[in-house]
ZAKE-440946 format. One line per field, with one value per residue (C-alpha): residue number from 1; residue in three letters; y, z, x. Coordinates in steps of 0.02 Angstrom, whole numbers. Layout:
<nodes>
tilum	NUM;...
ronu	ALA;...
y	Y;...
z	Z;...
x	X;...
</nodes>
This chain:
<nodes>
tilum	1;2;3;4;5;6;7;8;9;10;11;12;13;14;15;16;17;18;19;20;21;22;23;24;25;26;27;28;29;30;31;32;33;34;35;36;37;38;39;40;41;42;43;44;45;46;47;48;49;50;51;52;53;54;55;56;57;58;59;60;61;62;63;64;65;66;67;68;69;70;71;72;73;74;75;76;77;78;79;80;81;82;83;84;85;86;87;88;89;90;91;92;93;94;95;96;97;98;99;100;101;102;103;104;105;106;107;108;109;110;111;112;113;114;115;116;117;118;119;120;121;122;123;124;125;126;127;128;129;130;131;132;133;134;135;136;137;138;139;140;141;142;143;144;145;146;147;148;149;150;151;152;153;154;155;156;157;158;159;160;161;162;163;164;165;166;167;168;169;170;171;172;173;174;175;176;177;178;179;180;181;182;183;184;185;186;187;188;189;190;191;192;193;194;195;196;197;198;199;200;201;202;203;204;205;206;207;208;209;210;211;212;213;214;215;216;217;218;219;220;221;222;223;224;225;226;227;228;229;230;231;232;233;234
ronu	MET;VAL;ASN;ARG;LYS;THR;ALA;LYS;TRP;ILE;ARG;LYS;ALA;HIS;ARG;TYR;LEU;GLY;ILE;PHE;LEU;GLY;ILE;GLN;PHE;LEU;MET;TRP;THR;ILE;SER;GLY;MET;TYR;PHE;SER;TRP;THR;ASP;ILE;ASP;GLU;ILE;HIS;GLY;ASP;HIS;PHE;LYS;LYS;SER;ALA;PRO;LEU;GLN;THR;SER;PHE;ASN;ASP;LEU;LEU;GLY;THR;SER;GLN;LEU;ALA;SER;LYS;GLU;SER;VAL;GLN;SER;MET;GLU;LEU;LEU;GLU;ILE;ALA;ASN;GLU;PRO;TYR;TYR;TRP;ILE;ASN;GLU;ALA;GLN;LEU;TYR;ASN;ALA;ARG;THR;GLY;GLN;ARG;LYS;ASN;GLY;ILE;SER;LYS;GLU;GLU;ALA;GLN;GLU;VAL;ALA;SER;ARG;TYR;MET;LEU;ASN;ASP;LEU;GLU;ILE;VAL;LYS;ILE;GLN;LEU;VAL;ASP;SER;VAL;GLY;PRO;HIS;HIS;GLU;TYR;ARG;GLY;ARG;PRO;LEU;PRO;ALA;TYR;GLU;ILE;SER;TYR;GLU;THR;PRO;GLN;ASN;LEU;LYS;ALA;TYR;VAL;ALA;VAL;GLU;ASN;GLY;ALA;PHE;GLN;THR;VAL;ARG;HIS;ARG;ASP;TRP;ARG;TRP;PHE;ASP;PHE;LEU;TRP;MET;THR;HIS;THR;MET;ASP;TYR;GLN;GLY;ARG;ASP;ASN;PHE;ASN;THR;LEU;LEU;LEU;ARG;ALA;PHE;SER;LEU;LEU;GLY;LEU;ILE;THR;VAL;LEU;SER;GLY;PHE;VAL;LEU;TRP;TYR;ILE;SER;SER;PRO;SER;ILE;ARG;LYS;LEU;LYS;LYS;ILE;LYS
y	5382;5364;5243;5324;5254;5326;5491;5499;5482;5627;5727;5684;5698;5874;5939;5885;5954;6114;6114;6076;6212;6335;6449;6434;6488;6629;6681;6672;6775;6902;6909;6921;7076;7172;7147;7211;7356;7436;7529;7449;7624;7667;7470;7516;7673;7801;7917;7935;7969;8112;8093;7979;8100;8123;8088;8243;8280;8264;8334;8264;8101;7960;7831;7665;7645;7785;7700;7588;7413;7288;7190;7204;7307;7211;7316;7470;7602;7797;7826;7973;7955;8115;8212;8128;8018;7813;7686;7530;7403;7218;7257;7212;7360;7550;7691;7872;7935;8077;8010;7838;7763;7630;7636;7502;7552;7706;7789;7816;8005;7945;7845;7966;8092;7946;7924;8138;8102;8005;8022;8177;8327;8328;8161;8176;8029;7936;7798;7729;7551;7425;7264;7130;6982;6950;6789;6720;6825;6987;7151;7169;6974;6944;7100;7155;7150;7243;7383;7539;7528;7711;7726;7893;7972;7919;7827;7691;7651;7680;7632;7651;7528;7584;7442;7502;7416;7525;7671;7633;7653;7497;7506;7592;7473;7533;7463;7459;7335;7221;7206;7138;7042;6952;6928;6875;6739;6683;6685;6597;6471;6486;6510;6482;6619;6695;6698;6534;6470;6292;6226;6046;6123;6246;6106;5994;6128;6175;5986;5963;6147;6066;5919;6002;6107;5965;5874;6013;5984;5815;5835;5982;5838;5695;5768;5894;5886;5946;5822;5681;5767;5761;5566;5507;5575;5493
z	6618;6806;6860;6938;7102;7120;7035;7182;7305;7254;7239;7426;7485;7404;7483;7640;7645;7581;7727;7842;7758;7722;7868;7877;7669;7717;7876;7750;7630;7749;7839;7680;7619;7788;7780;7580;7618;7796;7793;7897;7975;8021;8117;8207;8267;8189;8168;8347;8360;8328;8230;8321;8457;8449;8586;8706;8708;8904;8979;9109;9111;9218;9167;9181;9318;9420;9422;9588;9492;9494;9358;9186;9048;8893;8822;8881;8807;8848;8873;8914;9058;9105;9046;9133;9039;9104;9066;9019;9063;8996;8952;9135;9250;9244;9302;9329;9211;9309;9492;9441;9567;9508;9471;9504;9369;9321;9410;9332;9333;9225;9120;9070;9030;8938;8839;8814;8673;8565;8583;8504;8618;8604;8678;8848;8972;9083;9151;9201;9261;9309;9203;9293;9176;9026;8917;8767;8661;8777;8643;8739;8749;8689;8767;8903;9072;9192;9095;9106;9020;8977;8927;8838;8775;8610;8535;8479;8662;8630;8735;8736;8841;8941;8998;9200;9195;9094;9028;8843;8734;8682;8582;8540;8526;8473;8393;8232;8274;8386;8239;8146;8268;8290;8092;8104;8222;8109;7969;8036;8137;8284;8425;8564;8533;8349;8273;8242;8054;8074;8175;8140;8138;7978;7901;7893;7830;7701;7651;7669;7565;7426;7419;7411;7249;7164;7196;7111;6964;6934;6969;6824;6710;6736;6709;6595;6428;6329;6377;6342;6169;6139;6222;6089;5957;5979
x	13232;13225;13085;12937;12971;13132;13071;12955;13074;13172;13019;12991;13159;13173;12995;13044;13230;13158;13043;13150;13295;13180;13192;13371;13360;13275;13402;13529;13442;13381;13546;13639;13537;13541;13752;13768;13657;13731;13871;13996;14059;13894;13879;14053;13957;14094;13939;13947;14126;14236;14409;14520;14613;14799;14907;14943;15135;15212;15355;15471;15416;15510;15612;15594;15706;15620;15441;15387;15415;15558;15485;15597;15500;15463;15337;15283;15153;15134;14941;14836;14690;14616;14766;14883;15034;15037;15157;15040;15201;15197;15007;14995;15031;14989;15103;15104;15226;15267;15261;15303;15173;15060;14875;14769;14621;14525;14386;14203;14258;14419;14315;14203;14368;14424;14264;14232;14405;14318;14131;14047;14017;13805;13791;13717;13771;13648;13721;13900;13909;14058;14061;14151;14077;13982;13912;13949;13832;13838;13891;14036;14123;14320;14378;14462;14383;14323;14250;14138;14000;13926;13765;13707;13518;13511;13356;13489;13519;13698;13852;14031;14153;14321;14426;14453;14630;14730;14585;14588;14430;14361;14218;14032;13882;13695;13523;13616;13757;13638;13526;13696;13782;13587;13593;13779;13739;13614;13707;13860;13733;13862;13716;13869;13972;13919;14078;14140;14123;14158;14018;13954;13777;13813;13923;13784;13630;13765;13781;13592;13573;13706;13589;13424;13501;13562;13412;13295;13392;13375;13184;13199;13291;13193;13007;13052;12962;13099;13229;13095;13078;13260;13285;13141;13217;13395
</nodes>
């Protein structure tokens, strides 16, 4: 059996590790429960959106040689912005598919038209503002900028985002998503960008957590009356 001094040291290490790691263990448990009990489609805000709109069919569109551009075309996508057809060329330039003229971003009114194709009709817009930059914790992080942030009159503080450069509908954000995002940060322990699973902090806490659990098993083994009886019988 382990001597008394060693057993005391193991108990002390187990106790202090438990205190030190307890809050993080609690956050892992709470966040895990939240993730497992929530509908991911609702977190994505699908209940605020219509079914994905079909692309409108257009006639009499120009060819690429008729556009006001001399650059070679590597990629091209046909987009609809406020009922007008546009070519999104090389993922960088927007051209009117009927006039051939380049379009330098969309207006607030056009952003509202784009959002109305995706969002439910009974949602009332209260504010539209331009977002030029965001921090690593912003709800619109990692997406094209600048963008229009469209706020709706809802208890969930609902917002939709539309990219200025090509008028593409990006995403929606609301209260439940923000709770999910916060708990995701505590789960990954990435307090800088929230999405990195390989942080040194997470690795350290995972290792210490393993040590805490193993020390608990060791304590049970060295202090269990049943184990002592078995050893005496042998």
